[in-house]
ROLUMTOR-533023 format. One record per residue: residue number from 1; x, y, z of N, C-alpha, C in turn; residue in one letter. Coordinates in steps of 0.02 Angstrom, whole numbers, plus 50000, padded with zeros to 5 digits. Example, Ala and Ser with C-alpha at 12.3 -4.5 7.8 and 13.67 -1.06 7.14 Angstrom:
<atoms>
1|50660|49716|50390|50615|49775|50390|50660|49835|50390|A $
2|50642|49888|50354|50684|49947|50357|50645|50002|50394|S $
</atoms>
This chain:
<atoms>
1|50062|51184|50952|50066|51127|50907|49999|51091|50904|M $
2|49986|51061|50847|49924|51024|50838|49938|50951|50847|N $
3|49920|50925|50905|49932|50854|50919|49873|50813|50894|K $
4|49888|50763|50854|49836|50722|50823|49824|50660|50864|I $
5|49762|50650|50885|49742|50588|50917|49677|50566|50884|R $
6|49671|50502|50868|49612|50478|50833|49587|50414|50865|K $
7|49520|50406|50865|49491|50341|50882|49481|50304|50817|S $
8|49509|50245|50811|49515|50214|50746|49460|50165|50728|H $
9|49427|50136|50776|49381|50083|50758|49312|50095|50788|V $
10|49262|50092|50746|49193|50098|50768|49165|50027|50769|V $
11|49112|50017|50808|49085|49950|50818|49069|49915|50753|A $
12|49045|49954|50704|49026|49921|50641|49086|49894|50604|T $
13|49144|49926|50611|49205|49900|50579|49225|49834|50612|V $
14|49223|49833|50680|49239|49772|50715|49192|49716|50693|I $
15|49127|49733|50687|49077|49683|50666|49092|49659|50596|A $
16|49111|49705|50552|49126|49685|50483|49185|49638|50481|A $
17|49236|49652|50520|49295|49609|50521|49276|49540|50547|I $
18|49238|49539|50603|49219|49475|50633|49177|49434|50585|T $
19|49127|49467|50555|49083|49430|50509|49123|49406|50448|M $
20|49170|49447|50425|49209|49429|50367|49250|49367|50379|G $
21|49281|49362|50437|49322|49304|50453|49278|49244|50464|I $
22|49223|49254|50500|49179|49198|50516|49146|49169|50454|A $
23|49133|49212|50404|49098|49188|50345|49145|49167|50290|S $
24|49210|49166|50305|49258|49148|50253|49262|49073|50242|G $
25|49205|49042|50237|49202|48969|50231|49197|48946|50159|S $
26|49195|48993|50112|49193|48974|50042|49257|48937|50024|A $
27|49250|48886|49981|49308|48848|49962|49359|48893|49928|L $
28|49421|48888|49952|49474|48930|49924|49492|48907|49854|A $
29|49499|48955|49809|49518|48940|49740|49582|48980|49725|T $
30|49637|48945|49714|49699|48978|49697|49700|48993|49623|T $
31|49701|49056|49606|49700|49076|49536|49770|49073|49506|L $
32|49775|49043|49448|49838|49041|49411|49828|49078|49346|E $
33|49848|49141|49346|49837|49185|49288|49904|49203|49258|I $
34|49913|49186|49196|49975|49201|49161|49980|49275|49144|S $
35|50040|49301|49145|50051|49372|49128|50034|49383|49054|L $
36|49986|49426|49039|49969|49441|48969|50025|49480|48934|P $
37|50019|49485|48868|50066|49524|48829|50056|49599|48844|A $
38|50107|49639|48832|50102|49711|48847|50041|49745|48817|P $
39|50020|49724|48758|49963|49755|48725|49897|49747|48760|G $
40|49894|49701|48809|49832|49690|48846|49823|49738|48904|A $
41|49873|49781|48916|49872|49825|48974|49859|49898|48955|F $
42|49840|49937|49005|49835|50009|48997|49859|50043|49062|E $
43|49882|50105|49054|49908|50142|49111|49852|50170|49155|L $
44|49795|50186|49126|49740|50215|49164|49706|50161|49205|F $
45|49713|50164|49270|49686|50112|49315|49620|50135|49344|I $
46|49565|50105|49322|49499|50123|49347|49462|50061|49374|D $
47|49501|50015|49403|49471|49958|49438|49421|49984|49490|N $
48|49361|49955|49493|49308|49982|49535|49326|49982|49609|Q $
49|49369|49935|49631|49387|49931|49701|49450|49971|49718|Y $
50|49493|49981|49668|49555|50017|49683|49575|50060|49623|W $
51|49538|50113|49609|49556|50157|49553|49616|50200|49571|P $
52|49659|50211|49522|49719|50252|49532|49724|50303|49476|L $
53|49681|50354|49476|49683|50405|49423|49745|50448|49431|P $
54|49777|50464|49375|49838|50505|49376|49824|50572|49409|V $
55|49868|50591|49455|49862|50654|49490|49828|50649|49558|G $
56|49796|50593|49571|49760|50584|49634|49808|50574|49692|A $
57|49788|50595|49751|49825|50581|49813|49776|50555|49865|T $
58|49800|50508|49906|49759|50477|49957|49799|50476|50022|F $
59|49770|50502|50077|49805|50508|50140|49775|50461|50192|A $
60|49818|50431|50233|49798|50383|50284|49834|50398|50350|Y $
61|49802|50380|50405|49833|50390|50471|49821|50329|50515|M $
62|49869|50317|50560|49863|50263|50608|49897|50284|50673|A $
63|49868|50262|50729|49899|50273|50794|49923|50206|50820|E $
64|49987|50202|50839|50016|50140|50863|50043|50150|50934|T $
65|50069|50097|50962|50100|50103|51029|50161|50148|51027|E $
66|50190|50156|50968|50251|50196|50962|50237|50268|50939|D $
67|50174|50286|50929|50157|50353|50907|50108|50352|50850|G $
68|50116|50399|50803|50071|50404|50746|50108|50393|50681|C $
69|50074|50365|50632|50101|50356|50565|50056|50392|50515|E $
70|50087|50425|50467|50052|50461|50415|50075|50433|50348|Y $
71|50028|50413|50306|50045|50381|50243|50009|50416|50186|N $
72|50044|50426|50131|50014|50461|50074|50033|50427|50008|K $
73|49983|50414|49967|49993|50387|49900|49984|50443|49850|L $
74|50029|50448|49802|50025|50497|49748|50029|50460|49682|T $
75|49977|50464|49642|49977|50431|49576|50010|50479|49527|V $
76|50070|50464|49508|50108|50509|49465|50091|50498|49391|T $
77|50115|50543|49350|50109|50534|49277|50172|50503|49248|S $
78|50218|50484|49291|50281|50454|49269|50272|50380|49256|D $
79|50314|50353|49214|50311|50282|49198|50381|50251|49203|T $
80|50382|50185|49207|50445|50149|49208|50438|50087|49164|K $
81|50487|50078|49120|50487|50019|49077|50518|49961|49114|E $
82|50482|49904|49114|50505|49844|49147|50500|49786|49098|I $
83|50554|49749|49090|50557|49695|49041|50550|49628|49077|T $
84|50501|49589|49055|50488|49522|49083|50483|49473|49026|V $
85|50526|49422|49026|50523|49371|48975|50532|49398|48905|G $
86|50572|49450|48897|50585|49478|48831|50534|49529|48808|G $
87|50480|49539|48847|50429|49589|48830|50435|49649|48877|S $
88|50425|49708|48850|50432|49769|48890|50364|49798|48908|T $
89|50355|49811|48972|50292|49838|48998|50305|49909|49024|Y $
90|50264|49955|49003|50270|50025|49023|50223|50037|49082|D $
91|50250|50034|49143|50209|50036|49204|50201|50107|49230|T $
92|50146|50118|49267|50136|50183|49299|50167|50182|49369|I $
93|50193|50239|49390|50226|50244|49455|50180|50276|49506|I $
94|50169|50241|49561|50132|50268|49618|50181|50278|49675|V $
95|50185|50339|49700|50232|50354|49754|50197|50345|49821|R $
96|50229|50308|49865|50202|50291|49931|50251|50317|49983|D $
97|50230|50366|50023|50273|50396|50074|50244|50384|50144|Q $
98|50288|50373|50192|50266|50362|50261|50308|50404|50309|E $
99|50273|50436|50356|50305|50477|50407|50286|50449|50476|W $
100|50330|50462|50526|50317|50439|50594|50328|50497|50643|E $
101|50288|50496|50696|50295|50545|50750|50282|50511|50816|S $
102|50332|50509|50861|50324|50475|50925|50269|50506|50968|E $
103|50263|50572|50965|50215|50608|51007|50152|50628|50970|D $
104|50145|50605|50907|50087|50621|50866|50081|50696|50852|C $
105|50139|50730|50848|50141|50799|50827|50162|50799|50753|F $
106|50118|50816|50706|50138|50817|50635|50199|50860|50622|P $
107|50207|50915|50660|50263|50960|50649|50330|50928|50666|S $
108|50327|50872|50704|50388|50837|50723|50396|50770|50687|E $
109|50352|50757|50640|50355|50694|50603|50417|50691|50559|A $
110|50444|50631|50551|50502|50621|50508|50484|50572|50453|V $
111|50514|50582|50395|50503|50536|50339|50537|50470|50356|L $
112|50498|50415|50353|50525|50350|50370|50534|50306|50309|A $
113|50495|50319|50256|50499|50276|50197|50474|50314|50136|E $
114|50508|50303|50080|50489|50334|50016|50494|50281|49963|D $
115|50438|50266|49929|50435|50209|49884|50403|50227|49817|T $
116|50428|50198|49764|50396|50199|49698|50370|50129|49684|H $
117|50304|50122|49676|50274|50058|49657|50255|50060|49584|D $
118|50259|50002|49550|50248|49999|49478|50188|49954|49463|F $
119|50137|49985|49430|50074|49950|49417|50052|49955|49344|Y $
120|50009|49908|49324|49974|49910|49261|49907|49874|49270|L $
121|49858|49891|49228|49793|49858|49231|49776|49826|49165|M $
122|49752|49763|49168|49728|49731|49108|49665|49767|49083|E $
123|49663|49781|49019|49608|49820|48991|49541|49783|48996|R $
124|49539|49718|48983|49476|49681|48980|49455|49658|49050|V $
125|49500|49626|49087|49481|49597|49152|49484|49648|49208|T $
126|49521|49702|49200|49533|49753|49250|49572|49726|49310|Q $
127|49607|49670|49301|49655|49648|49352|49713|49697|49355|N $
128|49731|49717|49416|49787|49763|49425|49849|49723|49444|V $
129|49901|49730|49403|49963|49693|49413|50016|49737|49446|W $
130|50058|49703|49486|50111|49736|49523|50178|49711|49496|Y $
131|50220|49758|49471|50282|49740|49438|50344|49754|49481|F $
132|50335|49776|49543|50393|49786|49586|50392|49855|49618|G $
133|50447|49869|49653|50452|49933|49688|50525|49953|49698|E $
134|50536|50017|49699|50600|50046|49719|50587|50082|49784|E $
135|50621|50063|49837|50604|50090|49903|50666|50108|49943|T $
136|50659|50161|49982|50711|50182|50029|50679|50195|50096|W $
137|50710|50172|50149|50683|50182|50216|50740|50187|50267|S $
138|50724|50210|50327|50774|50214|50380|50791|50143|50404|I $
139|50855|50128|50405|50879|50064|50430|50892|50071|50505|D $
140|50842|50052|50545|50847|50063|50617|50904|50023|50648|E $
141|50923|49968|50617|50978|49927|50644|51046|49962|50637|D $
142|51049|50013|50594|51112|50048|50583|51122|50108|50630|S $
143|51070|50125|50669|51073|50185|50711|51120|50174|50770|C $
144|51146|50228|50797|51187|50224|50857|51143|50217|50919|N $
145|51174|50217|50978|51136|50206|51040|51084|50260|51052|A $
146|51095|50320|51026|51047|50374|51034|50993|50374|50981|E $
147|50995|50323|50937|50946|50320|50883|50960|50370|50828|G $
148|51022|50391|50821|51041|50441|50771|51093|50412|50723|E $
149|51113|50454|50675|51163|50436|50625|51145|50370|50590|E $
150|51082|50362|50575|51059|50302|50540|51076|50306|50466|C $
151|51073|50250|50433|51081|50247|50361|51014|50230|50330|E $
152|51009|50242|50265|50949|50222|50228|50962|50154|50194|C $
153|50910|50116|50186|50917|50050|50155|50865|50042|50100|T $
154|50881|50002|50050|50833|49987|49997|50807|49915|50004|D $
155|50811|49888|50064|50782|49821|50077|50708|49821|50059|D $
156|50687|49771|50023|50617|49766|50002|50608|49785|49929|G $
157|50659|49816|49899|50654|49835|49828|50660|49772|49784|A $
158|50620|49770|49731|50625|49715|49684|50594|49737|49618|W $
159|50611|49702|49565|50585|49719|49499|50571|49656|49460|E $
160|50512|49650|49433|50494|49592|49392|50543|49587|49334|A $
161|50563|49525|49318|50610|49514|49264|50682|49515|49285|G $
162|50697|49534|49347|50765|49537|49373|50773|49482|49425|V $
163|50825|49441|49419|50839|49387|49466|50779|49340|49473|D $
164|50746|49326|49418|50690|49279|49415|50627|49303|49452|D $
165|50624|49367|49470|50563|49393|49501|50508|49399|49448|A $
166|50446|49386|49469|50389|49390|49423|50335|49434|49453|V $
167|50296|49468|49411|50242|49511|49437|50184|49469|49461|P $
168|50140|49502|49500|50080|49469|49524|50022|49516|49522|G $
169|49964|49493|49545|49903|49532|49544|49889|49559|49614|I $
170|49879|49624|49620|49863|49654|49685|49789|49668|49693|V $
171|49752|49670|49638|49680|49680|49641|49647|49647|49581|M $
172|49597|49605|49596|49560|49572|49542|49507|49619|49514|L $
173|49492|49611|49451|49439|49651|49421|49370|49625|49439|G $
174|49364|49559|49446|49300|49528|49463|49312|49478|49519|S $
175|49323|49502|49580|49338|49456|49635|49278|49415|49657|P $
176|49292|49355|49681|49241|49311|49709|49266|49285|49777|S $
177|49220|49276|49824|49239|49251|49890|49276|49185|49883|S $
178|49334|49180|49915|49375|49120|49913|49432|49124|49864|G $
179|49433|49174|49820|49489|49182|49773|49554|49194|49811|D $
180|49607|49159|49791|49674|49170|49817|49720|49186|49758|R $
181|49766|49233|49767|49809|49254|49711|49876|49277|49737|Y $
182|49929|49262|49699|49996|49283|49717|50006|49355|49695|Q $
183|50028|49399|49740|50036|49470|49725|50105|49488|49700|Q $
184|50154|49447|49717|50222|49460|49697|50262|49396|49709|E $
185|50317|49387|49671|50359|49330|49686|50431|49343|49666|Y $
186|50472|49347|49717|50545|49346|49711|50568|49302|49768|W $
187|50590|49243|49752|50600|49191|49802|50641|49215|49862|E $
188|50612|49206|49921|50645|49223|49983|50645|49297|50000|G $
189|50618|49339|49955|50619|49411|49966|50550|49443|49963|E $
190|50510|49423|49913|50444|49453|49903|50396|49397|49882|A $
191|50353|49375|49929|50309|49319|49915|50239|49331|49943|E $
192|50212|49392|49933|50147|49409|49960|50090|49374|49924|D $
193|50037|49358|49964|49976|49328|49938|49916|49370|49959|W $
194|49862|49365|49921|49799|49396|49939|49743|49347|49933|G $
195|49688|49358|49971|49629|49316|49967|49567|49358|49977|A $
196|49514|49342|49942|49451|49377|49949|49410|49344|50004|V $
197|49391|49382|50055|49350|49356|50110|49276|49368|50099|L $
198|49258|49428|50077|49187|49443|50066|49181|49505|50023|R $
199|49121|49515|49995|49108|49571|49950|49055|49618|49977|L $
200|49032|49605|50039|48978|49646|50067|48995|49671|50137|N $
201|49058|49685|50149|49079|49710|50215|49057|49783|50223|A $
202|49049|49803|50286|49032|49872|50302|49090|49905|50340|K $
203|49101|49968|50326|49155|50005|50358|49127|50071|50384|V $
204|49143|50088|50446|49123|50151|50475|49184|50183|50507|S $
205|49208|50238|50478|49267|50273|50503|49250|50347|50509|I $
206|49295|50387|50534|49282|50459|50541|49263|50491|50474|D $
207|49291|50465|50420|49279|50495|50354|49208|50482|50329|F $
208|49178|50426|50350|49111|50411|50327|49093|50338|50337|G $
209|49032|50321|50316|49006|50253|50321|49001|50224|50251|D $
210|49021|50160|50244|49023|50129|50177|48997|50058|50180|F $
211|48964|50038|50126|48937|49971|50120|48963|49939|50055|E $
212|48946|49876|50046|48966|49838|49986|49041|49842|49975|A $
213|49080|49836|50030|49153|49841|50026|49183|49771|50015|C $
214|49237|49770|49979|49277|49710|49969|49325|49703|50028|L $
215|49323|49646|50061|49370|49632|50116|49419|49579|50093|M $
216|49484|49594|50099|49535|49546|50079|49580|49530|50138|T $
217|49615|49476|50132|49666|49455|50180|49732|49450|50143|R $
218|49785|49481|50170|49850|49479|50139|49901|49452|50188|E $
219|49947|49412|50163|49998|49382|50205|50058|49360|50162|W $
220|50112|49341|50196|50170|49314|50162|50198|49256|50203|T $
221|50216|49201|50171|50247|49145|50208|50314|49163|50237|P $
222|50343|49219|50216|50408|49241|50242|50402|49270|50312|L $
223|50341|49291|50332|50330|49320|50398|50267|49288|50428|E $
224|50273|49225|50451|50215|49189|50477|50181|49227|50534|P $
225|50115|49227|50532|50076|49259|50584|50060|49332|50572|G $
226|50091|49363|50523|50077|49433|50508|50025|49436|50452|E $
227|49969|49469|50467|49912|49471|50421|49886|49542|50416|I $
228|49860|49560|50357|49824|49623|50348|49755|49608|50320|E $
229|49705|49640|50349|49638|49640|50320|49627|49709|50289|H $
230|49610|49710|50225|49600|49774|50191|49528|49779|50167|K $
231|49501|49840|50169|49432|49853|50150|49431|49904|50093|F $
232|49406|49883|50035|49401|49925|49976|49328|49940|49963|Y $
233|49310|50003|49961|49240|50023|49954|49230|50064|49890|C $
234|49194|50038|49841|49182|50075|49778|49148|50142|49791|P $
235|49169|50193|49753|49142|50260|49762|49109|50284|49697|Q $
236|49060|50327|49704|49028|50357|49645|49080|50395|49604|A $
237|49079|50385|49539|49127|50418|49495|49192|50381|49487|G $
238|49204|50332|49532|49263|50289|49528|49329|50329|49527|N $
239|49332|50381|49569|49393|50420|49573|49436|50402|49633|F $
240|49415|50354|49671|49453|50333|49729|49428|50364|49793|G $
241|49457|50344|49850|49520|50306|49853|49512|50231|49845|P $
242|49452|50204|49853|49445|50131|49853|49465|50102|49919|G $
243|49530|50101|49934|49554|50075|49997|49536|50124|50053|L $
244|49494|50100|50100|49469|50145|50153|49497|50127|50222|M $
245|49512|50064|50234|49528|50044|50302|49572|49982|50300|F $
246|49622|49979|50346|49667|49922|50351|49672|49901|50424|I $
247|49667|49837|50437|49680|49809|50502|49744|49768|50497|E $
248|49798|49790|50529|49862|49756|50528|49869|49713|50590|E $
249|49881|49649|50581|49891|49602|50636|49963|49579|50633|L $
250|50006|49615|50668|50078|49600|50666|50106|49601|50737|K $
251|50082|49554|50777|50102|49552|50847|50057|49598|50888|G $
252|50045|49657|50864|49997|49704|50893|49951|49728|50837|K $
253|49890|49746|50854|49842|49767|50803|49847|49842|50791|T $
254|49852|49860|50728|49854|49930|50708|49799|49942|50657|V $
255|49762|49998|50667|49708|50016|50621|49728|50077|50581|Y $
256|49724|50071|50516|49742|50125|50470|49679|50150|50435|V $
257|49666|50216|50438|49606|50244|50410|49622|50294|50354|E $
258|49579|50294|50304|49581|50347|50254|49555|50412|50285|Y $
259|49591|50468|50275|49571|50531|50305|49556|50585|50254|V $
260|49567|50572|50189|49553|50622|50138|49606|50621|50084|G $
261|49599|50667|50037|49646|50669|49981|49714|50697|50001|T $
262|49718|50730|50058|49781|50757|50081|49776|50773|50156|D $
263|49833|50787|50186|49834|50807|50256|49822|50883|50261|F $
264|49801|50904|50320|49790|50976|50332|49852|51009|50362|T $
265|49908|50973|50360|49971|50999|50388|50028|50978|50342|F $
266|50084|51012|50349|50142|50997|50307|50183|50941|50337|D $
267|50214|50901|50293|50258|50847|50313|50323|50852|50273|L $
268|50380|50840|50304|50444|50849|50269|50454|50799|50212|P $
269|50474|50825|50154|50488|50781|50098|50427|50762|50057|G $
270|50369|50793|50070|50307|50777|50035|50316|50788|49960|D $
271|50294|50739|49921|50300|50744|49848|50265|50806|49822|A $
272|50209|50826|49855|50172|50884|49832|50212|50949|49839|D $
273|50265|50948|49880|50307|51006|49888|50366|51006|49841|D $
274|50366|50961|49793|50418|50960|49742|50478|50917|49758|G $
275|50475|50879|49811|50532|50836|49829|50534|50776|49782|F $
276|50591|50770|49747|50599|50715|49701|50616|50651|49739|E $
277|50605|50595|49705|50618|50530|49737|50692|50512|49733|F $
278|50721|50484|49787|50692|50482|49855|50705|50548|49891|P $
279|50657|50569|49931|50662|50634|49964|50719|50638|50015|A $
280|50744|50580|50037|50800|50580|50084|50860|50617|50054|F $
281|50866|50617|49988|50922|50651|49955|50921|50726|49968|D $
282|50862|50756|49971|50855|50828|49975|50843|50855|50046|D $
283|50819|50812|50090|50805|50835|50158|50870|50847|50197|L $
284|50871|50902|50233|50930|50919|50274|50923|50885|50341|D $
285|50939|50820|50343|50930|50780|50403|50995|50742|50418|I $
286|51003|50722|50480|51062|50685|50499|51047|50616|50526|D $
287|50984|50593|50516|50966|50528|50542|50960|50475|50488|F $
288|50972|50492|50426|50965|50443|50372|51012|50462|50315|C $
289|51071|50434|50317|51121|50449|50265|51113|50400|50207|E $
290|51104|50429|50147|51098|50388|50087|51167|50359|50070|M $
291|51171|50296|50052|51236|50267|50033|51263|50298|49969|P $
292|51328|50299|49962|51360|50328|49902|51347|50283|49842|D $
</atoms>
């Protein structure tokens, strides 16, 4: 078996994080941007910091106290119509899958979450808007004492225009240090915020060294104390991935690195293998029963 172990942080990344936080003294500006009409959007997302070209895949890995996590984004050619305030928006679907392995053996990894995220980009400003998600994951609270016979849950799913939920901005087209913006809003369920810390961060990971990176801070008032620092590094040709590195501060620190367009090993339920959403429906497993 091929056991994966990675060193996640190089000194320059630590320095970039430290400098980014220390220099975040610019006056915060909360942006209030109204949702444009559908005609102002386009499906092709080529934001310089977070491009999402159709057909692209981006793979990420993290090592935690509980093992290893493998995450993969797939920009599909599928769309979903979402109606907000009487107007219909044709959003692009990005599939986000996550696997876990306690011993960091990819061959023993299990699918933990399968999500469809819905995005659009403003044509002029290149602001990327987030219209919701359909998600399924293992409900660990439903498992028996052996950690088996679990059920799947759709907790975290939401859609703009339903139950007063509204879309938000996940990436600005022209970010400035100190900008704050609401990424999603469904009262009591989805209230994420983002803020720009700096535009000249440096990142050094196994995949390569990067400069002139956008560093953001993300948080939600629903989970006080949990913060993510994300690093987006523009690439020549603007084909992605954009997002190169994540520092998760959620009681314990987890570092997530971009490792390439795909993994060098197979994972169960991978969209590239033809598994339709959600893959839990097709996998022959006994640890996550989909509800009727």
